[in-house]
PyMOL Python script that loads the backbone (N, CA, C, O; Angstrom):
from pymol import cmd

cmd.read_pdbstr("""\
ATOM      1  N   MET A   1       0.846  -1.169   0.000  1.00  0.00           N
ATOM      2  CA  MET A   1       0.000   0.000   0.000  1.00  0.00           C
ATOM      3  C   MET A   1       0.896   1.238   0.000  1.00  0.00           C
ATOM      4  O   MET A   1       1.767   1.382   0.858  1.00  0.00           O
ATOM      5  N   GLU A   2       0.682   2.107  -0.941  1.00  0.00           N
ATOM      6  CA  GLU A   2       1.467   3.328  -1.054  1.00  0.00           C
ATOM      7  C   GLU A   2       0.834   4.433  -0.212  1.00  0.00           C
ATOM      8  O   GLU A   2      -0.387   4.582  -0.158  1.00  0.00           O
ATOM      9  N   ARG A   3       1.678   5.178   0.422  1.00  0.00           N
ATOM     10  CA  ARG A   3       1.197   6.313   1.207  1.00  0.00           C
ATOM     11  C   ARG A   3       1.220   7.540   0.316  1.00  0.00           C
ATOM     12  O   ARG A   3       2.183   7.770  -0.415  1.00  0.00           O
ATOM     13  N   ARG A   4       0.187   8.303   0.378  1.00  0.00           N
ATOM     14  CA  ARG A   4       0.125   9.510  -0.442  1.00  0.00           C
ATOM     15  C   ARG A   4       0.903  10.622   0.235  1.00  0.00           C
ATOM     16  O   ARG A   4       0.675  10.932   1.405  1.00  0.00           O
ATOM     17  N   ALA A   5       1.809  11.209  -0.496  1.00  0.00           N
ATOM     18  CA  ALA A   5       2.678  12.243   0.061  1.00  0.00           C
ATOM     19  C   ALA A   5       1.925  13.543   0.335  1.00  0.00           C
ATOM     20  O   ALA A   5       2.306  14.296   1.231  1.00  0.00           O
ATOM     21  N   ASP A   6       0.867  13.814  -0.419  1.00  0.00           N
ATOM     22  CA  ASP A   6       0.176  15.083  -0.211  1.00  0.00           C
ATOM     23  C   ASP A   6      -0.537  15.124   1.137  1.00  0.00           C
ATOM     24  O   ASP A   6      -0.655  16.200   1.723  1.00  0.00           O
ATOM     25  N   GLY A   7      -1.013  13.994   1.647  1.00  0.00           N
ATOM     26  CA  GLY A   7      -1.639  13.958   2.971  1.00  0.00           C
ATOM     27  C   GLY A   7      -0.641  14.235   4.074  1.00  0.00           C
ATOM     28  O   GLY A   7      -0.949  14.931   5.042  1.00  0.00           O
ATOM     29  N   VAL A   8       0.559  13.688   3.926  1.00  0.00           N
ATOM     30  CA  VAL A   8       1.609  13.926   4.913  1.00  0.00           C
ATOM     31  C   VAL A   8       2.070  15.375   4.844  1.00  0.00           C
ATOM     32  O   VAL A   8       2.299  16.005   5.876  1.00  0.00           O
ATOM     33  N   THR A   9       2.206  15.901   3.642  1.00  0.00           N
ATOM     34  CA  THR A   9       2.629  17.289   3.473  1.00  0.00           C
ATOM     35  C   THR A   9       1.595  18.247   4.060  1.00  0.00           C
ATOM     36  O   THR A   9       1.953  19.218   4.727  1.00  0.00           O
ATOM     37  N   CYS A  10       0.335  17.980   3.816  1.00  0.00           N
ATOM     38  CA  CYS A  10      -0.733  18.815   4.365  1.00  0.00           C
ATOM     39  C   CYS A  10      -0.738  18.735   5.892  1.00  0.00           C
ATOM     40  O   CYS A  10      -0.923  19.743   6.574  1.00  0.00           O
ATOM     41  N   GLY A  11      -0.534  17.528   6.420  1.00  0.00           N
ATOM     42  CA  GLY A  11      -0.474  17.363   7.874  1.00  0.00           C
ATOM     43  C   GLY A  11       0.708  18.095   8.475  1.00  0.00           C
ATOM     44  O   GLY A  11       0.598  18.685   9.549  1.00  0.00           O
ATOM     45  N   GLY A  12       1.838  18.060   7.788  1.00  0.00           N
ATOM     46  CA  GLY A  12       3.021  18.781   8.270  1.00  0.00           C
ATOM     47  C   GLY A  12       2.807  20.278   8.279  1.00  0.00           C
ATOM     48  O   GLY A  12       3.211  20.963   9.219  1.00  0.00           O
ATOM     49  N   CYS A  13       2.175  20.788   7.239  1.00  0.00           N
ATOM     50  CA  CYS A  13       1.892  22.228   7.184  1.00  0.00           C
ATOM     51  C   CYS A  13       0.902  22.634   8.279  1.00  0.00           C
ATOM     52  O   CYS A  13       1.051  23.688   8.898  1.00  0.00           O
ATOM     53  N   ALA A  14      -0.095  21.801   8.507  1.00  0.00           N
ATOM     54  CA  ALA A  14      -1.081  22.103   9.552  1.00  0.00           C
ATOM     55  C   ALA A  14      -0.426  22.076  10.931  1.00  0.00           C
ATOM     56  O   ALA A  14      -0.683  22.952  11.757  1.00  0.00           O
ATOM     57  N   LEU A  15       0.423  21.072  11.187  1.00  0.00           N
ATOM     58  CA  LEU A  15       1.130  21.018  12.468  1.00  0.00           C
ATOM     59  C   LEU A  15       2.033  22.225  12.648  1.00  0.00           C
ATOM     60  O   LEU A  15       2.117  22.782  13.743  1.00  0.00           O
ATOM     61  N   SER A  16       2.704  22.630  11.591  1.00  0.00           N
ATOM     62  CA  SER A  16       3.584  23.790  11.661  1.00  0.00           C
ATOM     63  C   SER A  16       2.795  25.060  11.963  1.00  0.00           C
ATOM     64  O   SER A  16       3.233  25.883  12.767  1.00  0.00           O
ATOM     65  N   ALA A  17       1.657  25.223  11.338  1.00  0.00           N
ATOM     66  CA  ALA A  17       0.827  26.410  11.583  1.00  0.00           C
ATOM     67  C   ALA A  17       0.298  26.429  13.012  1.00  0.00           C
ATOM     68  O   ALA A  17       0.303  27.472  13.667  1.00  0.00           O
ATOM     69  N   VAL A  18      -0.157  25.277  13.493  1.00  0.00           N
ATOM     70  CA  VAL A  18      -0.657  25.200  14.872  1.00  0.00           C
ATOM     71  C   VAL A  18       0.468  25.503  15.863  1.00  0.00           C
ATOM     72  O   VAL A  18       0.265  26.214  16.846  1.00  0.00           O
ATOM     73  N   GLY A  19       1.649  24.959  15.596  1.00  0.00           N
ATOM     74  CA  GLY A  19       2.787  25.217  16.475  1.00  0.00           C
ATOM     75  C   GLY A  19       3.221  26.670  16.451  1.00  0.00           C
ATOM     76  O   GLY A  19       3.557  27.234  17.493  1.00  0.00           O
ATOM     77  N   ALA A  20       3.220  27.289  15.264  1.00  0.00           N
ATOM     78  CA  ALA A  20       3.629  28.685  15.147  1.00  0.00           C
ATOM     79  C   ALA A  20       2.640  29.627  15.825  1.00  0.00           C
ATOM     80  O   ALA A  20       3.018  30.726  16.229  1.00  0.00           O
ATOM     81  N   ILE A  21       1.389  29.218  15.956  1.00  0.00           N
ATOM     82  CA  ILE A  21       0.395  30.032  16.660  1.00  0.00           C
ATOM     83  C   ILE A  21       0.335  29.663  18.140  1.00  0.00           C
ATOM     84  O   ILE A  21       0.203  30.534  19.000  1.00  0.00           O
ATOM     85  N   GLY A  22       0.431  28.386  18.425  1.00  0.00           N
ATOM     86  CA  GLY A  22       0.302  27.920  19.806  1.00  0.00           C
ATOM     87  C   GLY A  22       1.487  28.250  20.691  1.00  0.00           C
ATOM     88  O   GLY A  22       1.304  28.575  21.865  1.00  0.00           O
ATOM     89  N   ALA A  23       2.697  28.175  20.159  1.00  0.00           N
ATOM     90  CA  ALA A  23       3.888  28.445  20.979  1.00  0.00           C
ATOM     91  C   ALA A  23       3.926  29.881  21.496  1.00  0.00           C
ATOM     92  O   ALA A  23       4.171  30.080  22.686  1.00  0.00           O
ATOM     93  N   PRO A  24       3.692  30.894  20.654  1.00  0.00           N
ATOM     94  CA  PRO A  24       3.664  32.255  21.218  1.00  0.00           C
ATOM     95  C   PRO A  24       2.514  32.473  22.193  1.00  0.00           C
ATOM     96  O   PRO A  24       2.646  33.238  23.148  1.00  0.00           O
ATOM     97  N   SER A  25       1.390  31.808  21.957  1.00  0.00           N
ATOM     98  CA  SER A  25       0.267  31.933  22.899  1.00  0.00           C
ATOM     99  C   SER A  25       0.654  31.389  24.267  1.00  0.00           C
ATOM    100  O   SER A  25       0.359  32.002  25.293  1.00  0.00           O
ATOM    101  N   LEU A  26       1.311  30.244  24.276  1.00  0.00           N
ATOM    102  CA  LEU A  26       1.785  29.673  25.532  1.00  0.00           C
ATOM    103  C   LEU A  26       2.846  30.564  26.155  1.00  0.00           C
ATOM    104  O   LEU A  26       2.837  30.789  27.365  1.00  0.00           O
ATOM    105  N   TRP A  27       3.757  31.069  25.341  1.00  0.00           N
ATOM    106  CA  TRP A  27       4.830  31.935  25.826  1.00  0.00           C
ATOM    107  C   TRP A  27       4.262  33.195  26.477  1.00  0.00           C
ATOM    108  O   TRP A  27       4.756  33.636  27.514  1.00  0.00           O
ATOM    109  N   LEU A  28       3.218  33.778  25.865  1.00  0.00           N
ATOM    110  CA  LEU A  28       2.615  34.986  26.422  1.00  0.00           C
ATOM    111  C   LEU A  28       1.863  34.723  27.723  1.00  0.00           C
ATOM    112  O   LEU A  28       1.666  35.642  28.519  1.00  0.00           O
ATOM    113  N   SER A  29       1.444  33.483  27.947  1.00  0.00           N
ATOM    114  CA  SER A  29       0.695  33.173  29.156  1.00  0.00           C
ATOM    115  C   SER A  29       1.594  32.870  30.353  1.00  0.00           C
ATOM    116  O   SER A  29       1.096  32.755  31.473  1.00  0.00           O
ATOM    117  N   LEU A  30       2.897  32.739  30.146  1.00  0.00           N
ATOM    118  CA  LEU A  30       3.802  32.443  31.250  1.00  0.00           C
ATOM    119  C   LEU A  30       3.969  33.665  32.147  1.00  0.00           C
ATOM    120  O   LEU A  30       4.005  34.792  31.653  1.00  0.00           O
ATOM    121  N   PRO A  31       4.071  33.456  33.460  1.00  0.00           N
ATOM    122  CA  PRO A  31       4.214  34.592  34.384  1.00  0.00           C
ATOM    123  C   PRO A  31       5.472  35.425  34.116  1.00  0.00           C
ATOM    124  O   PRO A  31       5.446  36.648  34.253  1.00  0.00           O
ATOM    125  N   ARG A  32       6.551  34.778  33.742  1.00  0.00           N
ATOM    126  CA  ARG A  32       7.800  35.493  33.474  1.00  0.00           C
ATOM    127  C   ARG A  32       7.613  36.462  32.308  1.00  0.00           C
ATOM    128  O   ARG A  32       8.066  37.605  32.372  1.00  0.00           O
ATOM    129  N   THR A  33       6.956  36.016  31.256  1.00  0.00           N
ATOM    130  CA  THR A  33       6.739  36.874  30.087  1.00  0.00           C
ATOM    131  C   THR A  33       5.791  38.013  30.423  1.00  0.00           C
ATOM    132  O   THR A  33       6.017  39.151  30.013  1.00  0.00           O
ATOM    133  N   ARG A  34       4.741  37.720  31.160  1.00  0.00           N
ATOM    134  CA  ARG A  34       3.795  38.788  31.537  1.00  0.00           C
ATOM    135  C   ARG A  34       4.483  39.845  32.394  1.00  0.00           C
ATOM    136  O   ARG A  34       4.193  41.035  32.270  1.00  0.00           O
ATOM    137  N   ARG A  35       5.390  39.412  33.258  1.00  0.00           N
ATOM    138  CA  ARG A  35       6.113  40.369  34.100  1.00  0.00           C
ATOM    139  C   ARG A  35       6.998  41.266  33.235  1.00  0.00           C
ATOM    140  O   ARG A  35       7.074  42.472  33.469  1.00  0.00           O
ATOM    141  N   HIS A  36       7.668  40.684  32.237  1.00  0.00           N
ATOM    142  CA  HIS A  36       8.538  41.477  31.365  1.00  0.00           C
ATOM    143  C   HIS A  36       7.747  42.443  30.491  1.00  0.00           C
ATOM    144  O   HIS A  36       8.267  43.487  30.096  1.00  0.00           O
ATOM    145  N   LEU A  37       6.528  42.115  30.194  1.00  0.00           N
ATOM    146  CA  LEU A  37       5.721  42.967  29.327  1.00  0.00           C
ATOM    147  C   LEU A  37       4.815  43.910  30.099  1.00  0.00           C
ATOM    148  O   LEU A  37       3.816  44.384  29.560  1.00  0.00           O
ATOM    149  N   GLY A  38       5.145  44.186  31.339  1.00  0.00           N
ATOM    150  CA  GLY A  38       4.429  45.204  32.084  1.00  0.00           C
ATOM    151  C   GLY A  38       3.500  44.684  33.146  1.00  0.00           C
ATOM    152  O   GLY A  38       2.688  45.446  33.670  1.00  0.00           O
ATOM    153  N   GLY A  39       3.589  43.412  33.485  1.00  0.00           N
ATOM    154  CA  GLY A  39       2.704  42.872  34.501  1.00  0.00           C
ATOM    155  C   GLY A  39       3.244  43.010  35.911  1.00  0.00           C
ATOM    156  O   GLY A  39       2.592  42.571  36.859  1.00  0.00           O
ATOM    157  N   GLY A  40       4.418  43.609  36.078  1.00  0.00           N
ATOM    158  CA  GLY A  40       4.993  43.789  37.406  1.00  0.00           C
ATOM    159  C   GLY A  40       4.392  45.002  38.102  1.00  0.00           C
ATOM    160  O   GLY A  40       3.665  45.784  37.490  1.00  0.00           O
ATOM    161  N   PHE A  41       4.701  45.151  39.379  1.00  0.00           N
ATOM    162  CA  PHE A  41       4.203  46.274  40.169  1.00  0.00           C
ATOM    163  C   PHE A  41       4.852  47.558  39.681  1.00  0.00           C
ATOM    164  O   PHE A  41       6.077  47.681  39.705  1.00  0.00           O
ATOM    165  N   GLU A  42       4.052  48.511  39.240  1.00  0.00           N
ATOM    166  CA  GLU A  42       4.504  49.805  38.732  1.00  0.00           C
ATOM    167  C   GLU A  42       5.588  49.641  37.663  1.00  0.00           C
ATOM    168  O   GLU A  42       6.619  50.313  37.695  1.00  0.00           O
ATOM    169  N   ASN A  43       5.336  48.747  36.731  1.00  0.00           N
ATOM    170  CA  ASN A  43       6.241  48.444  35.616  1.00  0.00           C
ATOM    171  C   ASN A  43       7.617  47.967  36.059  1.00  0.00           C
ATOM    172  O   ASN A  43       8.599  48.110  35.330  1.00  0.00           O
ATOM    173  N   GLU A  44       7.679  47.407  37.240  1.00  0.00           N
ATOM    174  CA  GLU A  44       8.937  46.864  37.735  1.00  0.00           C
ATOM    175  C   GLU A  44       9.338  45.658  36.877  1.00  0.00           C
ATOM    176  O   GLU A  44       8.530  44.758  36.647  1.00  0.00           O
ATOM    177  N   GLY A  45      10.552  45.647  36.422  1.00  0.00           N
ATOM    178  CA  GLY A  45      11.050  44.550  35.618  1.00  0.00           C
ATOM    179  C   GLY A  45      10.564  44.570  34.183  1.00  0.00           C
ATOM    180  O   GLY A  45      10.678  43.567  33.479  1.00  0.00           O
ATOM    181  N   MET A  46      10.026  45.690  33.738  1.00  0.00           N
ATOM    182  CA  MET A  46       9.505  45.774  32.376  1.00  0.00           C
ATOM    183  C   MET A  46      10.654  45.774  31.382  1.00  0.00           C
ATOM    184  O   MET A  46      11.566  46.596  31.472  1.00  0.00           O
ATOM    185  N   ASP A  47      10.604  44.850  30.436  1.00  0.00           N
ATOM    186  CA  ASP A  47      11.692  44.699  29.475  1.00  0.00           C
ATOM    187  C   ASP A  47      11.095  44.333  28.122  1.00  0.00           C
ATOM    188  O   ASP A  47      10.764  43.171  27.887  1.00  0.00           O
ATOM    189  N   TRP A  48      10.957  45.302  27.239  1.00  0.00           N
ATOM    190  CA  TRP A  48      10.329  45.080  25.942  1.00  0.00           C
ATOM    191  C   TRP A  48      11.259  44.379  24.953  1.00  0.00           C
ATOM    192  O   TRP A  48      10.815  43.974  23.879  1.00  0.00           O
ATOM    193  N   THR A  49      12.550  44.229  25.298  1.00  0.00           N
ATOM    194  CA  THR A  49      13.468  43.568  24.366  1.00  0.00           C
ATOM    195  C   THR A  49      13.185  42.077  24.236  1.00  0.00           C
ATOM    196  O   THR A  49      13.714  41.435  23.329  1.00  0.00           O
ATOM    197  N   VAL A  50      12.362  41.506  25.122  1.00  0.00           N
ATOM    198  CA  VAL A  50      12.014  40.086  24.973  1.00  0.00           C
ATOM    199  C   VAL A  50      11.243  39.858  23.672  1.00  0.00           C
ATOM    200  O   VAL A  50      11.272  38.755  23.126  1.00  0.00           O
ATOM    201  N   LEU A  51      10.564  40.873  23.176  1.00  0.00           N
ATOM    202  CA  LEU A  51       9.848  40.735  21.905  1.00  0.00           C
ATOM    203  C   LEU A  51      10.816  40.552  20.735  1.00  0.00           C
ATOM    204  O   LEU A  51      10.483  39.894  19.749  1.00  0.00           O
ATOM    205  N   LEU A  52      11.998  41.127  20.842  1.00  0.00           N
ATOM    206  CA  LEU A  52      12.995  41.008  19.782  1.00  0.00           C
ATOM    207  C   LEU A  52      13.945  39.841  19.988  1.00  0.00           C
ATOM    208  O   LEU A  52      14.496  39.312  19.023  1.00  0.00           O
ATOM    209  N   THR A  53      14.140  39.438  21.225  1.00  0.00           N
ATOM    210  CA  THR A  53      15.124  38.387  21.495  1.00  0.00           C
ATOM    211  C   THR A  53      14.496  37.004  21.653  1.00  0.00           C
ATOM    212  O   THR A  53      15.032  36.025  21.135  1.00  0.00           O
ATOM    213  N   GLU A  54      13.394  36.908  22.345  1.00  0.00           N
ATOM    214  CA  GLU A  54      12.796  35.599  22.613  1.00  0.00           C
ATOM    215  C   GLU A  54      11.690  35.209  21.631  1.00  0.00           C
ATOM    216  O   GLU A  54      11.601  34.049  21.228  1.00  0.00           O
ATOM    217  N   LEU A  55      10.868  36.150  21.252  1.00  0.00           N
ATOM    218  CA  LEU A  55       9.701  35.839  20.419  1.00  0.00           C
ATOM    219  C   LEU A  55      10.062  35.178  19.088  1.00  0.00           C
ATOM    220  O   LEU A  55       9.388  34.221  18.709  1.00  0.00           O
ATOM    221  N   PRO A  56      11.086  35.632  18.355  1.00  0.00           N
ATOM    222  CA  PRO A  56      11.418  34.925  17.101  1.00  0.00           C
ATOM    223  C   PRO A  56      11.800  33.466  17.324  1.00  0.00           C
ATOM    224  O   PRO A  56      11.434  32.603  16.526  1.00  0.00           O
ATOM    225  N   PHE A  57      12.527  33.182  18.394  1.00  0.00           N
ATOM    226  CA  PHE A  57      12.902  31.802  18.683  1.00  0.00           C
ATOM    227  C   PHE A  57      11.697  30.960  19.082  1.00  0.00           C
ATOM    228  O   PHE A  57      11.628  29.776  18.754  1.00  0.00           O
ATOM    229  N   VAL A  58      10.759  31.560  19.780  1.00  0.00           N
ATOM    230  CA  VAL A  58       9.535  30.850  20.166  1.00  0.00           C
ATOM    231  C   VAL A  58       8.721  30.490  18.930  1.00  0.00           C
ATOM    232  O   VAL A  58       8.223  29.369  18.819  1.00  0.00           O
ATOM    233  N   VAL A  59       8.585  31.423  18.011  1.00  0.00           N
ATOM    234  CA  VAL A  59       7.818  31.159  16.785  1.00  0.00           C
ATOM    235  C   VAL A  59       8.509  30.102  15.933  1.00  0.00           C
ATOM    236  O   VAL A  59       7.858  29.176  15.449  1.00  0.00           O
ATOM    237  N   LEU A  60       9.823  30.227  15.744  1.00  0.00           N
ATOM    238  CA  LEU A  60      10.555  29.235  14.956  1.00  0.00           C
ATOM    239  C   LEU A  60      10.511  27.854  15.597  1.00  0.00           C
ATOM    240  O   LEU A  60      10.308  26.849  14.916  1.00  0.00           O
ATOM    241  N   GLY A  61      10.700  27.815  16.902  1.00  0.00           N
ATOM    242  CA  GLY A  61      10.627  26.530  17.599  1.00  0.00           C
ATOM    243  C   GLY A  61       9.246  25.915  17.513  1.00  0.00           C
ATOM    244  O   GLY A  61       9.107  24.705  17.330  1.00  0.00           O
ATOM    245  N   GLY A  62       8.230  26.741  17.645  1.00  0.00           N
ATOM    246  CA  GLY A  62       6.857  26.245  17.542  1.00  0.00           C
ATOM    247  C   GLY A  62       6.529  25.729  16.158  1.00  0.00           C
ATOM    248  O   GLY A  62       5.721  24.812  16.019  1.00  0.00           O
ATOM    249  N   ALA A  63       7.143  26.302  15.127  1.00  0.00           N
ATOM    250  CA  ALA A  63       6.878  25.860  13.761  1.00  0.00           C
ATOM    251  C   ALA A  63       7.724  24.650  13.383  1.00  0.00           C
ATOM    252  O   ALA A  63       7.259  23.784  12.643  1.00  0.00           O
ATOM    253  N   LEU A  64       8.961  24.576  13.879  1.00  0.00           N
ATOM    254  CA  LEU A  64       9.877  23.521  13.448  1.00  0.00           C
ATOM    255  C   LEU A  64       9.778  22.241  14.273  1.00  0.00           C
ATOM    256  O   LEU A  64       9.967  21.153  13.729  1.00  0.00           O
ATOM    257  N   LEU A  65       9.491  22.338  15.559  1.00  0.00           N
ATOM    258  CA  LEU A  65       9.423  21.126  16.388  1.00  0.00           C
ATOM    259  C   LEU A  65       8.322  20.156  15.950  1.00  0.00           C
ATOM    260  O   LEU A  65       8.571  18.951  15.929  1.00  0.00           O
ATOM    261  N   PRO A  66       7.122  20.618  15.602  1.00  0.00           N
ATOM    262  CA  PRO A  66       6.124  19.664  15.102  1.00  0.00           C
ATOM    263  C   PRO A  66       6.550  18.981  13.804  1.00  0.00           C
ATOM    264  O   PRO A  66       6.264  17.801  13.603  1.00  0.00           O
ATOM    265  N   LEU A  67       7.230  19.710  12.925  1.00  0.00           N
ATOM    266  CA  LEU A  67       7.709  19.097  11.687  1.00  0.00           C
ATOM    267  C   LEU A  67       8.762  18.042  11.963  1.00  0.00           C
ATOM    268  O   LEU A  67       8.778  16.992  11.322  1.00  0.00           O
ATOM    269  N   LEU A  68       9.645  18.318  12.920  1.00  0.00           N
ATOM    270  CA  LEU A  68      10.648  17.337  13.301  1.00  0.00           C
ATOM    271  C   LEU A  68       9.998  16.096  13.899  1.00  0.00           C
ATOM    272  O   LEU A  68      10.396  14.974  13.587  1.00  0.00           O
ATOM    273  N   ALA A  69       9.004  16.294  14.754  1.00  0.00           N
ATOM    274  CA  ALA A  69       8.299  15.157  15.353  1.00  0.00           C
ATOM    275  C   ALA A  69       7.570  14.346  14.289  1.00  0.00           C
ATOM    276  O   ALA A  69       7.585  13.116  14.342  1.00  0.00           O
ATOM    277  N   LEU A  70       6.938  14.998  13.331  1.00  0.00           N
ATOM    278  CA  LEU A  70       6.254  14.287  12.251  1.00  0.00           C
ATOM    279  C   LEU A  70       7.242  13.483  11.415  1.00  0.00           C
ATOM    280  O   LEU A  70       6.948  12.351  11.031  1.00  0.00           O
ATOM    281  N   THR A  71       8.400  14.048  11.129  1.00  0.00           N
ATOM    282  CA  THR A  71       9.422  13.340  10.363  1.00  0.00           C
ATOM    283  C   THR A  71       9.893  12.092  11.091  1.00  0.00           C
ATOM    284  O   THR A  71      10.030  11.033  10.480  1.00  0.00           O
ATOM    285  N   VAL A  72      10.139  12.205  12.378  1.00  0.00           N
ATOM    286  CA  VAL A  72      10.588  11.050  13.163  1.00  0.00           C
ATOM    287  C   VAL A  72       9.502   9.977  13.203  1.00  0.00           C
ATOM    288  O   VAL A  72       9.793   8.793  13.031  1.00  0.00           O
ATOM    289  N   VAL A  73       8.273  10.378  13.427  1.00  0.00           N
ATOM    290  CA  VAL A  73       7.175   9.404  13.483  1.00  0.00           C
ATOM    291  C   VAL A  73       7.009   8.711  12.139  1.00  0.00           C
ATOM    292  O   VAL A  73       6.828   7.494  12.100  1.00  0.00           O
ATOM    293  N   MET A  74       7.066   9.442  11.049  1.00  0.00           N
ATOM    294  CA  MET A  74       6.906   8.830   9.725  1.00  0.00           C
ATOM    295  C   MET A  74       8.049   7.863   9.415  1.00  0.00           C
ATOM    296  O   MET A  74       7.818   6.830   8.787  1.00  0.00           O
ATOM    297  N   ARG A  75       9.261   8.170   9.837  1.00  0.00           N
ATOM    298  CA  ARG A  75      10.394   7.247   9.632  1.00  0.00           C
ATOM    299  C   ARG A  75      10.202   5.970  10.437  1.00  0.00           C
ATOM    300  O   ARG A  75      10.461   4.873   9.943  1.00  0.00           O
ATOM    301  N   VAL A  76       9.747   6.117  11.680  1.00  0.00           N
ATOM    302  CA  VAL A  76       9.522   4.939  12.520  1.00  0.00           C
ATOM    303  C   VAL A  76       8.406   4.082  11.937  1.00  0.00           C
ATOM    304  O   VAL A  76       8.519   2.857  11.911  1.00  0.00           O
ATOM    305  N   VAL A  77       7.336   4.705  11.472  1.00  0.00           N
ATOM    306  CA  VAL A  77       6.227   3.960  10.883  1.00  0.00           C
ATOM    307  C   VAL A  77       6.677   3.244   9.609  1.00  0.00           C
ATOM    308  O   VAL A  77       6.317   2.087   9.391  1.00  0.00           O
ATOM    309  N   ASP A  78       7.460   3.922   8.766  1.00  0.00           N
ATOM    310  CA  ASP A  78       7.942   3.293   7.536  1.00  0.00           C
ATOM    311  C   ASP A  78       8.860   2.112   7.832  1.00  0.00           C
ATOM    312  O   ASP A  78       8.791   1.090   7.149  1.00  0.00           O
ATOM    313  N   ARG A  79       9.701   2.238   8.824  1.00  0.00           N
ATOM    314  CA  ARG A  79      10.591   1.114   9.179  1.00  0.00           C
ATOM    315  C   ARG A  79       9.805  -0.034   9.785  1.00  0.00           C
ATOM    316  O   ARG A  79      10.161  -1.198   9.604  1.00  0.00           O
ATOM    317  N   GLY A  80       8.731   0.290  10.508  1.00  0.00           N
ATOM    318  CA  GLY A  80       7.884  -0.751  11.098  1.00  0.00           C
ATOM    319  C   GLY A  80       7.155  -1.545  10.041  1.00  0.00           C
ATOM    320  O   GLY A  80       6.832  -2.713  10.261  1.00  0.00           O
ATOM    321  N   ARG A  81       6.889  -0.943   8.905  1.00  0.00           N
ATOM    322  CA  ARG A  81       6.216  -1.634   7.812  1.00  0.00           C
ATOM    323  C   ARG A  81       7.198  -2.418   6.939  1.00  0.00           C
ATOM    324  O   ARG A  81       6.794  -3.158   6.042  1.00  0.00           O
ATOM    325  N   GLY A  82       8.480  -2.248   7.212  1.00  0.00           N
ATOM    326  CA  GLY A  82       9.476  -2.978   6.459  1.00  0.00           C
ATOM    327  C   GLY A  82       9.834  -2.329   5.134  1.00  0.00           C
ATOM    328  O   GLY A  82      10.393  -2.982   4.253  1.00  0.00           O
ATOM    329  N   ARG A  83       9.526  -1.079   4.989  1.00  0.00           N
ATOM    330  CA  ARG A  83       9.860  -0.379   3.752  1.00  0.00           C
ATOM    331  C   ARG A  83      11.316   0.037   3.789  1.00  0.00           C
ATOM    332  O   ARG A  83      11.814   0.460   4.832  1.00  0.00           O
ATOM    333  N   PRO A  84      11.998  -0.076   2.676  1.00  0.00           N
ATOM    334  CA  PRO A  84      13.375   0.431   2.634  1.00  0.00           C
ATOM    335  C   PRO A  84      13.353   1.957   2.565  1.00  0.00           C
ATOM    336  O   PRO A  84      12.421   2.556   2.028  1.00  0.00           O
ATOM    337  N   ARG A  85      14.380   2.559   3.108  1.00  0.00           N
ATOM    338  CA  ARG A  85      14.488   4.009   3.061  1.00  0.00           C
ATOM    339  C   ARG A  85      14.805   4.439   1.645  1.00  0.00           C
ATOM    340  O   ARG A  85      15.519   3.746   0.922  1.00  0.00           O
ATOM    341  N   GLN A  86      14.270   5.590   1.248  1.00  0.00           N
ATOM    342  CA  GLN A  86      14.477   6.096  -0.097  1.00  0.00           C
ATOM    343  C   GLN A  86      15.338   7.355  -0.053  1.00  0.00           C
ATOM    344  O   GLN A  86      14.939   8.392  -0.582  1.00  0.00           O
ATOM    345  N   ASP A  87      16.506   7.276   0.567  1.00  0.00           N
ATOM    346  CA  ASP A  87      17.390   8.441   0.669  1.00  0.00           C
ATOM    347  C   ASP A  87      18.162   8.681  -0.596  1.00  0.00           C
ATOM    348  O   ASP A  87      18.949   9.625  -0.669  1.00  0.00           O
TER     349      ASP A  87
END
""", "prot")
cmd.dss("prot")
cmd.show_as("cartoon", "prot")
cmd.util.cbc("prot")
cmd.orient("prot")
């Protein structure tokens, strides 16, 4: 049985989009991030540079980690079926 590549590609894109949206949402909900963005007492500890230093890494990590996990799972599934690798 052949696996259709377009279903896997669509799933990878969907996982990447969910991760790219979900990771910053989680990051913004953390107490440390809220404190840096003005949630401290009288703006104590306010540091807007986290938007330039941390946020890009959070978005990239959120987009790339699901793709990496999907790749690993697909390799394990293909090896479990006894398919030779097509490198």
